Chimera marker file (.cmm) of the C-alpha trace (Angstrom):
<marker_set name="trace">
<marker id="1" x="-27.176" y="-50.474" z="94.239" r="1" g="1" b="0" radius="0.5"/>
<marker id="2" x="-25.837" y="-51.204" z="97.559" r="1" g="1" b="0" radius="0.5"/>
<marker id="3" x="-21.990" y="-51.889" z="98.451" r="1" g="1" b="0" radius="0.5"/>
<marker id="4" x="-20.909" y="-53.494" z="101.727" r="1" g="1" b="0" radius="0.5"/>
<marker id="5" x="-17.090" y="-52.572" z="102.280" r="1" g="1" b="0" radius="0.5"/>
<marker id="6" x="-16.622" y="-54.827" z="105.024" r="1" g="1" b="0" radius="0.5"/>
<marker id="7" x="-17.714" y="-57.827" z="102.965" r="1" g="1" b="0" radius="0.5"/>
<marker id="8" x="-16.541" y="-56.299" z="99.718" r="1" g="1" b="0" radius="0.5"/>
<marker id="9" x="-19.928" y="-57.305" z="98.198" r="1" g="1" b="0" radius="0.5"/>
<marker id="10" x="-21.856" y="-55.267" z="95.862" r="1" g="1" b="0" radius="0.5"/>
<marker id="11" x="-25.664" y="-55.916" z="95.116" r="1" g="1" b="0" radius="0.5"/>
<marker id="12" x="-27.277" y="-54.413" z="92.052" r="1" g="1" b="0" radius="0.5"/>
<marker id="13" x="-31.161" y="-54.152" z="91.745" r="1" g="1" b="0" radius="0.5"/>
<marker id="14" x="-31.777" y="-54.851" z="88.081" r="1" g="1" b="0" radius="0.5"/>
<marker id="15" x="-35.582" y="-54.256" z="88.642" r="1" g="1" b="0" radius="0.5"/>
<marker id="16" x="-37.941" y="-54.084" z="91.539" r="1" g="1" b="0" radius="0.5"/>
<marker id="17" x="-39.183" y="-57.613" z="91.937" r="1" g="1" b="0" radius="0.5"/>
<marker id="18" x="-39.362" y="-60.468" z="94.481" r="1" g="1" b="0" radius="0.5"/>
<marker id="19" x="-36.642" y="-62.836" z="94.188" r="1" g="1" b="0" radius="0.5"/>
<marker id="20" x="-37.835" y="-66.339" z="93.178" r="1" g="1" b="0" radius="0.5"/>
<marker id="21" x="-34.734" y="-68.269" z="92.330" r="1" g="1" b="0" radius="0.5"/>
<marker id="22" x="-30.839" y="-67.669" z="92.162" r="1" g="1" b="0" radius="0.5"/>
<marker id="23" x="-28.219" y="-69.208" z="90.258" r="1" g="1" b="0" radius="0.5"/>
<marker id="24" x="-24.171" y="-68.565" z="90.885" r="1" g="1" b="0" radius="0.5"/>
<marker id="25" x="-22.696" y="-67.504" z="87.507" r="1" g="1" b="0" radius="0.5"/>
<marker id="26" x="-19.135" y="-68.298" z="89.032" r="1" g="1" b="0" radius="0.5"/>
<marker id="27" x="-17.725" y="-68.503" z="92.634" r="1" g="1" b="0" radius="0.5"/>
<marker id="28" x="-18.096" y="-64.632" z="92.935" r="1" g="1" b="0" radius="0.5"/>
<marker id="29" x="-21.181" y="-63.668" z="91.185" r="1" g="1" b="0" radius="0.5"/>
<marker id="30" x="-25.052" y="-64.799" z="91.731" r="1" g="1" b="0" radius="0.5"/>
<marker id="31" x="-27.681" y="-63.802" z="89.534" r="1" g="1" b="0" radius="0.5"/>
<marker id="32" x="-31.253" y="-63.632" z="91.250" r="1" g="1" b="0" radius="0.5"/>
<marker id="33" x="-34.431" y="-64.183" z="89.234" r="1" g="1" b="0" radius="0.5"/>
<marker id="34" x="-38.039" y="-62.839" z="89.492" r="1" g="1" b="0" radius="0.5"/>
<marker id="35" x="-40.931" y="-65.370" z="88.943" r="1" g="1" b="0" radius="0.5"/>
<marker id="36" x="-40.915" y="-64.444" z="85.518" r="1" g="1" b="0" radius="0.5"/>
<marker id="37" x="-37.221" y="-65.620" z="84.950" r="1" g="1" b="0" radius="0.5"/>
<marker id="38" x="-35.878" y="-62.122" z="84.396" r="1" g="1" b="0" radius="0.5"/>
<marker id="39" x="-32.858" y="-60.888" z="86.399" r="1" g="1" b="0" radius="0.5"/>
<marker id="40" x="-34.052" y="-59.252" z="89.501" r="1" g="1" b="0" radius="0.5"/>
<marker id="41" x="-30.691" y="-58.678" z="91.158" r="1" g="1" b="0" radius="0.5"/>
<marker id="42" x="-27.035" y="-59.275" z="90.797" r="1" g="1" b="0" radius="0.5"/>
<marker id="43" x="-24.696" y="-59.772" z="93.636" r="1" g="1" b="0" radius="0.5"/>
<marker id="44" x="-20.781" y="-59.499" z="93.267" r="1" g="1" b="0" radius="0.5"/>
<marker id="45" x="-18.463" y="-60.853" z="96.026" r="1" g="1" b="0" radius="0.5"/>
<marker id="46" x="-14.932" y="-59.720" z="96.031" r="1" g="1" b="0" radius="0.5"/>
<marker id="47" x="-16.122" y="-56.886" z="94.330" r="1" g="1" b="0" radius="0.5"/>
<marker id="48" x="-12.815" y="-54.948" z="94.022" r="1" g="1" b="0" radius="0.5"/>
<marker id="49" x="-10.996" y="-57.687" z="92.659" r="1" g="1" b="0" radius="0.5"/>
<marker id="50" x="-13.685" y="-58.719" z="90.289" r="1" g="1" b="0" radius="0.5"/>
<marker id="51" x="-14.263" y="-55.122" z="88.995" r="1" g="1" b="0" radius="0.5"/>
<marker id="52" x="-10.494" y="-54.414" z="88.609" r="1" g="1" b="0" radius="0.5"/>
<marker id="53" x="-10.004" y="-57.713" z="86.472" r="1" g="1" b="0" radius="0.5"/>
<marker id="54" x="-13.136" y="-56.552" z="84.317" r="1" g="1" b="0" radius="0.5"/>
<marker id="55" x="-11.894" y="-53.291" z="83.944" r="1" g="1" b="0" radius="0.5"/>
<marker id="56" x="-8.491" y="-54.321" z="83.022" r="1" g="1" b="0" radius="0.5"/>
<marker id="57" x="-9.854" y="-56.527" z="80.459" r="1" g="1" b="0" radius="0.5"/>
<marker id="58" x="-11.964" y="-53.977" z="78.920" r="1" g="1" b="0" radius="0.5"/>
<marker id="59" x="-9.182" y="-51.436" z="78.817" r="1" g="1" b="0" radius="0.5"/>
<marker id="60" x="-6.752" y="-54.009" z="77.113" r="1" g="1" b="0" radius="0.5"/>
<marker id="61" x="-9.553" y="-54.679" z="74.526" r="1" g="1" b="0" radius="0.5"/>
<marker id="62" x="-10.021" y="-50.942" z="73.734" r="1" g="1" b="0" radius="0.5"/>
<marker id="63" x="-5.976" y="-50.546" z="73.388" r="1" g="1" b="0" radius="0.5"/>
<marker id="64" x="-6.004" y="-53.688" z="71.143" r="1" g="1" b="0" radius="0.5"/>
<marker id="65" x="-8.843" y="-52.194" z="68.932" r="1" g="1" b="0" radius="0.5"/>
<marker id="66" x="-7.219" y="-48.645" z="68.939" r="1" g="1" b="0" radius="0.5"/>
<marker id="67" x="-3.783" y="-50.182" z="67.912" r="1" g="1" b="0" radius="0.5"/>
<marker id="68" x="-5.530" y="-52.317" z="65.152" r="1" g="1" b="0" radius="0.5"/>
<marker id="69" x="-7.377" y="-49.197" z="63.793" r="1" g="1" b="0" radius="0.5"/>
<marker id="70" x="-4.350" y="-46.992" z="63.868" r="1" g="1" b="0" radius="0.5"/>
<marker id="71" x="-2.292" y="-49.567" z="61.906" r="1" g="1" b="0" radius="0.5"/>
<marker id="72" x="-5.374" y="-49.977" z="59.397" r="1" g="1" b="0" radius="0.5"/>
<marker id="73" x="-5.517" y="-46.141" z="58.995" r="1" g="1" b="0" radius="0.5"/>
<marker id="74" x="-1.727" y="-45.744" z="58.340" r="1" g="1" b="0" radius="0.5"/>
<marker id="75" x="-1.991" y="-48.506" z="55.908" r="1" g="1" b="0" radius="0.5"/>
<marker id="76" x="-4.993" y="-46.936" z="53.965" r="1" g="1" b="0" radius="0.5"/>
<marker id="77" x="-3.594" y="-43.589" z="53.910" r="1" g="1" b="0" radius="0.5"/>
<marker id="78" x="0.209" y="-44.595" z="53.042" r="1" g="1" b="0" radius="0.5"/>
<marker id="79" x="1.309" y="-43.688" z="49.377" r="1" g="1" b="0" radius="0.5"/>
<marker id="80" x="1.610" y="-46.782" z="47.236" r="1" g="1" b="0" radius="0.5"/>
<marker id="81" x="4.993" y="-47.768" z="46.169" r="1" g="1" b="0" radius="0.5"/>
<marker id="82" x="5.295" y="-48.067" z="42.481" r="1" g="1" b="0" radius="0.5"/>
<marker id="83" x="7.915" y="-50.156" z="40.469" r="1" g="1" b="0" radius="0.5"/>
<marker id="84" x="9.787" y="-48.470" z="37.967" r="1" g="1" b="0" radius="0.5"/>
<link id1="1" id2="2" r="1" g="1" b="0" radius="0.2"/>
<link id1="2" id2="3" r="1" g="1" b="0" radius="0.2"/>
<link id1="3" id2="4" r="1" g="1" b="0" radius="0.2"/>
<link id1="4" id2="5" r="1" g="1" b="0" radius="0.2"/>
<link id1="5" id2="6" r="1" g="1" b="0" radius="0.2"/>
<link id1="6" id2="7" r="1" g="1" b="0" radius="0.2"/>
<link id1="7" id2="8" r="1" g="1" b="0" radius="0.2"/>
<link id1="8" id2="9" r="1" g="1" b="0" radius="0.2"/>
<link id1="9" id2="10" r="1" g="1" b="0" radius="0.2"/>
<link id1="10" id2="11" r="1" g="1" b="0" radius="0.2"/>
<link id1="11" id2="12" r="1" g="1" b="0" radius="0.2"/>
<link id1="12" id2="13" r="1" g="1" b="0" radius="0.2"/>
<link id1="13" id2="14" r="1" g="1" b="0" radius="0.2"/>
<link id1="14" id2="15" r="1" g="1" b="0" radius="0.2"/>
<link id1="15" id2="16" r="1" g="1" b="0" radius="0.2"/>
<link id1="16" id2="17" r="1" g="1" b="0" radius="0.2"/>
<link id1="17" id2="18" r="1" g="1" b="0" radius="0.2"/>
<link id1="18" id2="19" r="1" g="1" b="0" radius="0.2"/>
<link id1="19" id2="20" r="1" g="1" b="0" radius="0.2"/>
<link id1="20" id2="21" r="1" g="1" b="0" radius="0.2"/>
<link id1="21" id2="22" r="1" g="1" b="0" radius="0.2"/>
<link id1="22" id2="23" r="1" g="1" b="0" radius="0.2"/>
<link id1="23" id2="24" r="1" g="1" b="0" radius="0.2"/>
<link id1="24" id2="25" r="1" g="1" b="0" radius="0.2"/>
<link id1="25" id2="26" r="1" g="1" b="0" radius="0.2"/>
<link id1="26" id2="27" r="1" g="1" b="0" radius="0.2"/>
<link id1="27" id2="28" r="1" g="1" b="0" radius="0.2"/>
<link id1="28" id2="29" r="1" g="1" b="0" radius="0.2"/>
<link id1="29" id2="30" r="1" g="1" b="0" radius="0.2"/>
<link id1="30" id2="31" r="1" g="1" b="0" radius="0.2"/>
<link id1="31" id2="32" r="1" g="1" b="0" radius="0.2"/>
<link id1="32" id2="33" r="1" g="1" b="0" radius="0.2"/>
<link id1="33" id2="34" r="1" g="1" b="0" radius="0.2"/>
<link id1="34" id2="35" r="1" g="1" b="0" radius="0.2"/>
<link id1="35" id2="36" r="1" g="1" b="0" radius="0.2"/>
<link id1="36" id2="37" r="1" g="1" b="0" radius="0.2"/>
<link id1="37" id2="38" r="1" g="1" b="0" radius="0.2"/>
<link id1="38" id2="39" r="1" g="1" b="0" radius="0.2"/>
<link id1="39" id2="40" r="1" g="1" b="0" radius="0.2"/>
<link id1="40" id2="41" r="1" g="1" b="0" radius="0.2"/>
<link id1="41" id2="42" r="1" g="1" b="0" radius="0.2"/>
<link id1="42" id2="43" r="1" g="1" b="0" radius="0.2"/>
<link id1="43" id2="44" r="1" g="1" b="0" radius="0.2"/>
<link id1="44" id2="45" r="1" g="1" b="0" radius="0.2"/>
<link id1="45" id2="46" r="1" g="1" b="0" radius="0.2"/>
<link id1="46" id2="47" r="1" g="1" b="0" radius="0.2"/>
<link id1="47" id2="48" r="1" g="1" b="0" radius="0.2"/>
<link id1="48" id2="49" r="1" g="1" b="0" radius="0.2"/>
<link id1="49" id2="50" r="1" g="1" b="0" radius="0.2"/>
<link id1="50" id2="51" r="1" g="1" b="0" radius="0.2"/>
<link id1="51" id2="52" r="1" g="1" b="0" radius="0.2"/>
<link id1="52" id2="53" r="1" g="1" b="0" radius="0.2"/>
<link id1="53" id2="54" r="1" g="1" b="0" radius="0.2"/>
<link id1="54" id2="55" r="1" g="1" b="0" radius="0.2"/>
<link id1="55" id2="56" r="1" g="1" b="0" radius="0.2"/>
<link id1="56" id2="57" r="1" g="1" b="0" radius="0.2"/>
<link id1="57" id2="58" r="1" g="1" b="0" radius="0.2"/>
<link id1="58" id2="59" r="1" g="1" b="0" radius="0.2"/>
<link id1="59" id2="60" r="1" g="1" b="0" radius="0.2"/>
<link id1="60" id2="61" r="1" g="1" b="0" radius="0.2"/>
<link id1="61" id2="62" r="1" g="1" b="0" radius="0.2"/>
<link id1="62" id2="63" r="1" g="1" b="0" radius="0.2"/>
<link id1="63" id2="64" r="1" g="1" b="0" radius="0.2"/>
<link id1="64" id2="65" r="1" g="1" b="0" radius="0.2"/>
<link id1="65" id2="66" r="1" g="1" b="0" radius="0.2"/>
<link id1="66" id2="67" r="1" g="1" b="0" radius="0.2"/>
<link id1="67" id2="68" r="1" g="1" b="0" radius="0.2"/>
<link id1="68" id2="69" r="1" g="1" b="0" radius="0.2"/>
<link id1="69" id2="70" r="1" g="1" b="0" radius="0.2"/>
<link id1="70" id2="71" r="1" g="1" b="0" radius="0.2"/>
<link id1="71" id2="72" r="1" g="1" b="0" radius="0.2"/>
<link id1="72" id2="73" r="1" g="1" b="0" radius="0.2"/>
<link id1="73" id2="74" r="1" g="1" b="0" radius="0.2"/>
<link id1="74" id2="75" r="1" g="1" b="0" radius="0.2"/>
<link id1="75" id2="76" r="1" g="1" b="0" radius="0.2"/>
<link id1="76" id2="77" r="1" g="1" b="0" radius="0.2"/>
<link id1="77" id2="78" r="1" g="1" b="0" radius="0.2"/>
<link id1="78" id2="79" r="1" g="1" b="0" radius="0.2"/>
<link id1="79" id2="80" r="1" g="1" b="0" radius="0.2"/>
<link id1="80" id2="81" r="1" g="1" b="0" radius="0.2"/>
<link id1="81" id2="82" r="1" g="1" b="0" radius="0.2"/>
<link id1="82" id2="83" r="1" g="1" b="0" radius="0.2"/>
<link id1="83" id2="84" r="1" g="1" b="0" radius="0.2"/>
</marker_set>
């Protein structure tokens, strides 16, 4: 993994292979492929913005899941109300 702070770009080596082809996944992410079609590398431009966004989305998912589990646990452990 190599990070260039001047360009704010991150390159992740997925496996040691010569790059045969590449494809832009979106405007900031490019996947590079070996001859066999497997991902050989990933380049992320505007790394800080993209990783911060991805991290914030993951944290939001975790918070929602924890809140849902907490509510479910409270509902399952609360005493049932019976009518008299």
